[in-house]
C-alpha positions in Angstrom: 94.5 99.7 111.5 93.4 96.3 110.7 90.1 97.3 108.6 91.7 100.3 106.7 89.6 99.3 103.5 86.3 99.6 105.6 84.9 103.0 106.2 82.9 103.9 109.1 79.2 102.3 108.6 76.6 105.0 108.4 72.8 105.0 107.8 71.8 105.6 104.2 68.3 104.4 104.1 66.3 101.4 102.4 67.0 102.6 99.0 70.8 102.6 99.4 72.6 100.0 97.4 75.8 100.5 99.3 76.5 97.1 101.0 78.8 98.8 103.7 75.8 101.1 104.9 72.8 100.5 107.2 69.3 100.5 105.5 67.3 100.4 108.7 69.5 100.8 111.6 69.3 104.7 112.3 70.8 105.1 115.8 69.2 108.6 116.4 65.6 107.7 114.9 63.1 107.9 117.8 60.6 105.0 118.2 58.1 105.0 120.8 59.9 107.8 122.7 63.4 106.6 122.7 66.3 106.5 120.0 66.8 103.3 118.3 70.1 102.9 120.0 68.4 102.7 123.3 66.0 100.0 122.2 68.8 98.1 120.5 72.0 98.0 122.7 73.9 96.0 120.4 77.1 93.8 121.4 79.9 92.0 119.7 80.5 88.3 120.6 84.3 88.2 121.0 84.4 84.2 120.4 82.6 84.3 117.1 83.7 87.5 115.6 87.6 87.7 116.9 88.0 83.9 117.1 86.0 81.8 114.9 87.7 81.0 111.5 85.2 78.7 109.5 86.3 75.6 111.0 83.9 72.6 111.1 84.0 68.9 111.9 84.8 68.4 108.2 87.5 70.9 107.6 89.8 73.4 108.9 89.9 77.4 108.9 88.8 79.4 106.0 89.2 82.8 107.5 92.1 84.5 108.7 91.6 85.9 112.4 95.5 86.2 113.2 95.3 89.9 112.7 98.9 90.1 111.9 100.1 88.2 115.0 101.1 84.6 115.8 98.0 82.7 117.1 98.5 81.1 120.7 100.4 84.3 121.9 99.8 87.3 124.0 100.6 89.4 120.9 97.5 87.7 119.2 95.4 88.6 122.1 96.5 92.2 121.8 95.9 92.2 118.3 92.3 90.9 118.7 91.7 93.8 121.1 92.8 96.4 118.7 90.9 94.7 115.8 87.8 94.2 117.9 87.6 97.8 119.2 88.2 99.1 115.6 85.4 96.9 114.3 83.0 98.1 117.0 83.9 101.7 116.5 83.3 101.5 112.7 79.8 99.8 113.3 78.8 102.0 116.2 78.4 98.9 118.6 78.5 100.0 122.1 79.1 96.7 123.9 81.2 93.3 123.6 80.7 90.0 125.3 83.4 87.4 126.2 84.4 84.0 127.5 87.6 83.8 129.3 89.5 82.0 126.8 88.3 84.2 124.0 90.6 86.8 125.4 93.8 84.9 126.0 95.1 81.5 125.1 94.9 79.2 128.3 98.2 78.2 129.7 99.0 74.8 131.3 98.7 76.3 134.5 95.6 78.1 135.7 97.8 80.7 137.6 99.4 81.6 134.4 96.1 81.8 132.6 94.8 84.1 135.3 98.0 86.3 134.9 97.4 86.6 131.3 93.7 87.5 131.9 95.0 90.4 134.1 97.4 91.6 131.5 94.8 91.6 128.6 92.0 93.2 130.8 94.3 96.1 131.5 94.9 96.5 127.8 91.1 96.4 127.2 90.4 99.0 129.9 92.6 101.4 128.1 90.7 100.7 124.8 87.4 100.9 126.8 88.4 104.5 128.1 89.6 105.8 124.6 86.4 104.6 122.8 83.6 104.6 125.4 82.7 101.0 124.4 81.6 98.9 127.5 81.4 95.2 128.4 77.7 93.8 128.5 78.6 90.6 130.1 81.2 88.2 130.7 81.3 84.1 131.1 83.8 81.2 131.4 84.3 78.8 129.0 83.4 75.6 130.8 82.9 73.1 127.9 85.9 73.1 125.5 88.6 71.6 127.6 88.5 67.9 127.9 88.3 68.0 131.7 84.7 69.2 131.2 83.6 66.1 129.1 81.1 65.4 131.9 80.2 69.0 132.7 81.5 71.4 135.1 79.0 72.1 137.9 77.6 68.8 136.9 80.9 66.9 136.7 81.4 63.5 138.6 84.8 64.8 139.6 85.2 67.0 142.5 88.5 68.2 141.3 87.2 69.2 138.0 84.3 71.1 140.1 86.8 73.1 141.8 88.7 74.1 138.6 85.3 75.3 137.2 84.7 77.3 140.5 88.0 78.9 139.8 87.4 79.7 136.3 84.0 81.4 137.3 85.8 83.2 140.2 88.4 84.8 137.6 85.7 85.5 135.1 83.7 87.3 137.5 86.7 89.3 138.7 87.3 90.2 135.0 83.8 91.0 134.4 83.6 93.5 137.5 87.0 95.0 136.3 85.5 95.7 132.8 82.4 97.2 134.3 80.3 94.2 132.8 76.4 94.6 133.3 75.8 91.0 133.6 77.4 87.6 133.9 76.2 84.5 132.2 76.1 80.8 132.7 75.7 78.7 129.7 75.7 75.1 130.8 77.5 74.1 127.8 78.0 70.4 129.0 75.9 70.6 132.1 73.4 67.6 130.9 73.7 63.9 129.9 74.0 61.2 127.4 72.4 58.5 129.1 70.5 58.3 132.5 72.4 54.8 132.9 75.4 56.6 134.4 73.8 59.9 135.7 72.5 60.8 139.0 70.2 63.7 137.9 69.3 65.1 141.4 72.9 65.1 142.6 74.2 67.1 139.6 71.4 69.6 139.7 72.2 70.2 143.3 75.9 70.7 142.6 75.0 73.0 139.5 73.0 75.1 142.0 75.6 75.2 144.6 78.1 76.4 142.0 75.6 79.2 141.2 75.1 80.2 144.7 78.7 80.3 145.4 78.9 82.5 142.3 76.3 85.0 143.5 78.0 85.3 146.9 81.3 86.0 145.5 80.1 88.4 142.9 78.3 90.5 145.3 81.2 90.3 147.8 83.5 91.8 145.1 80.9 94.6 144.1 79.0 93.0 141.2 75.7 94.8 141.1 74.5 93.6 137.8 72.4 90.6 136.9 73.4 86.9 136.7 72.0 85.1 133.6 71.2 81.6 132.6 71.1 80.9 128.9 68.7 78.1 128.2 69.5 75.4 125.5 67.9 71.9 125.3 70.6 69.9 123.6 74.2 70.1 121.9 77.0 69.5 123.1 75.1 66.9 125.4 72.0 64.9 124.4 69.8 66.4 126.9 70.9 69.8 129.0 69.5 70.5 132.2 68.7 74.3 131.1 66.4 73.0 128.4 64.2 76.2 127.9 63.0 79.3 129.5 60.4 77.4 131.7 62.7 74.7 132.6 65.3 77.1 133.6 63.0 79.3 135.7 61.7 76.3 137.5 65.3 75.3 138.4 66.1 78.9 139.6 63.1 79.0 141.9 63.5 75.3 143.2 67.2 76.3 144.5 66.2 79.9 145.6 68.2 81.5 142.8 65.5 83.5 141.2 66.1 87.0 143.0 69.6 87.1 141.4 69.2 85.6 138.0 67.5 86.4 134.9 67.5 84.6 131.4 69.6 85.4 128.4 67.4 84.0 125.7 69.0 82.8 122.3 66.8 82.6 119.1 68.5 79.5 118.0 68.2 77.8 121.3 64.6 78.4 121.5 63.9 76.8 118.2 66.2 73.8 118.9 63.7 73.3 122.0 60.9 73.2 119.7 59.6 76.6 120.4 59.6 79.9 118.6 61.9 82.7 119.7 58.9 84.7 120.8 57.7 82.0 123.0 60.8 81.8 125.2 60.9 85.6 125.3 57.3 85.7 126.5 57.9 82.9 129.1 60.8 84.9 130.4 58.9 88.2 130.3 55.8 87.2 132.1 57.9 85.7 134.9 60.0 88.9 135.2 63.1 87.1 134.1 63.7 88.6 130.6 67.2 89.7 131.0 69.3 89.6 127.7 68.9 88.4 124.2 71.6 86.5 122.0 70.5 87.7 118.5 71.0 85.1 116.0 68.7 82.4 114.1 69.1 78.8 113.3 68.2 76.7 110.1 64.8 75.0 110.3 66.3 72.2 108.1 69.3 71.6 110.2 69.0 70.1 113.8 71.7 71.9 115.5 73.1 75.3 116.8 74.0 77.0 113.3 74.3 80.5 114.9 73.4 82.3 111.8 73.2 86.1 111.7 69.5 87.0 111.7 67.7 88.0 108.5 64.2 86.7 109.1 62.3 90.0 109.8 59.2 88.3 110.8 61.3 86.6 113.6 62.9 90.0 114.6 59.6 91.7 114.6 58.0 89.4 117.0 61.1 89.4 119.3 60.8 93.2 119.4 57.2 93.0 120.0 57.8 91.1 123.1 60.7 93.3 124.1 58.6 96.6 123.7 55.7 94.9 125.4 57.9 94.0 128.4 59.6 97.6 128.7 62.9 96.5 127.2 65.7 94.2 128.6 68.1 94.5 131.5 71.1 93.6 129.3 71.4 93.8 125.5 71.4 92.3 122.2 74.5 90.2 121.7 75.3 88.8 118.2 76.1 85.4 119.2 76.3 84.7 115.4 79.0 83.8 113.1 79.8 84.0 109.4 79.1 81.2 107.2 82.2 79.1 106.5 82.4 80.4 102.7 82.2 84.0 104.0 85.8 84.3 104.9 86.7 87.9 104.2 87.0 91.1 106.3 84.2 92.8 104.5 82.1 89.6 105.1 82.5 90.3 109.0 80.9 93.8 108.2 78.3 92.6 105.9 77.1 90.2 108.8 76.7 92.7 111.3 75.1 95.2 109.1 72.5 92.6 108.2 71.9 91.5 111.8 71.7 95.2 113.0 69.2 96.1 110.1 67.2 93.1 110.6 66.5 94.0 114.4 66.0 97.8 113.4 63.3 96.8 111.0 61.9 94.4 113.5 61.7 97.2 115.9 60.1 99.6 113.5 57.5 97.1 112.5 56.8 96.0 116.1 56.2 99.4 117.1 53.8 99.8 114.2 52.0 96.6 115.2 51.4 98.1 118.9 50.5 101.6 117.5 48.0 99.8 115.1 46.1 98.4 118.2 44.2 95.6 116.4 46.0 92.8 118.0 45.7 94.3 121.4 42.1 95.0 121.1 41.2 91.6 119.9 43.3 90.1 122.9 41.4 92.2 125.2 37.9 91.3 123.6 39.0 87.6 123.6 39.2 87.6 127.5 36.4 90.1 128.1 34.1 87.4 129.7 36.5 87.6 132.8 36.0 91.3 133.2 32.2 90.8 134.4 30.0 88.5 136.3 31.4 85.3 137.1 34.5 85.8 135.1 35.4 88.8 137.3 35.0 86.7 140.5 37.3 84.1 139.1 40.0 86.5 138.3 39.5 88.1 141.8 39.7 84.7 143.3 36.6 85.2 145.1 34.7 82.0 144.2 34.5 78.4 145.2 34.6 75.3 143.1 31.1 74.7 144.6 29.7 78.1 143.3 31.2 77.5 139.8 29.7 74.0 139.6 26.2 75.6 140.6 26.8 78.4 137.9 27.5 75.6 135.4 24.3 73.8 136.2 22.2 76.9 136.1 23.5 77.7 132.6 23.0 74.4 131.4 25.5 74.5 128.4 28.0 77.2 127.5 28.2 78.8 124.3 31.3 78.0 122.1 34.2 80.3 122.9 34.8 83.3 120.6 36.8 82.6 117.4 40.5 82.9 117.9 40.8 84.5 114.4 44.3 83.3 114.0 44.3 83.9 110.2 42.8 87.3 110.7 45.7 88.4 113.1 48.5 87.0 110.8 47.1 89.1 108.0 47.3 92.0 110.1 51.1 91.2 110.8 51.6 90.7 107.1 50.0 94.2 106.3 52.2 95.8 108.9 55.4 94.0 107.7 54.9 94.8 103.9 53.3 98.0 103.9 55.2 101.4 103.8 
């Protein structure tokens, strides 16, 4: 055991002072007819939790993620599997997500890398059968290798495009082998630094071709889950093509991919796009494309993807409000989040997940109360009530012409002011729900 000093994490309630206990995540607690675990299918991100060691552009590792093995070896890959499954069991996390290169050290030859993936996925299957832990989704890392400096599907090199296709094929093979519910495309470098050297139309068409081939191959090998696009506006490229939820949806519809794809919405990516997390969730939901969620948060004072563990309960409440209103998500809640660089111990790994799971559990509790309270919904219905009768009903029924509307306006002479939006009143309701017993 790698975490012998850590007990299984239990629910002890909000008055507990035990740092290795849940304060709000009570897996069996029923909220709006379902146990909390069903509302919140949590997943561990393999790349951050089992691989990230606190390195940043100004300094090297602070955390030891060797797990007793030499890094860069298959022994280390197996040690990460052992440690990862022990970690998930102790926290009661039912899913994991992965990139291909998180699982094994890449070899110089793609055939050897693929052989390593076959070996480690066999071992992971054994652990999955022992523990009941499942794969939420897989993906291919097509941004770290220097060959992807200009993107993968968007690369100016046909050879690089082929290698990207090969990586996607193998990552799909492994995802299907591990029973993954989804497969994600995060366009890590699918974007540009300057339009002076970029044929945007050409690159978008090539990205769409790669996605289409992935769908065709995935369905051929028996993948029945959803494909996801994960919007992000910038970083590492100055401008990325999957800028936000609306942009990604438009792209999918333009190229006829919307029947197979949904969106994987990340909190930190939404805020980098200048939106709230809630905004991108709602845009995805009203378009029938709310697929899965990367649960993290950014720092509003920093303009990059900080991938912090979520603690802002206002944000998690608004997230769960959208999720409950949408009837849930097809995927799950993947903690695409990493410990801060000075939080480098084994205990810090557990503290971080306890924080994130509790923050979303409390958000779920408060969101359900906000819905049960009913005042926000009642106000919303009243605000648009002029469309439930008379000329408004004809507009909503699409049973009116522009000429008829113009005649109505002339007869009316001048409209009354619209009803008050009462933003401050509604925000006070949210505060009352958040901070009351």
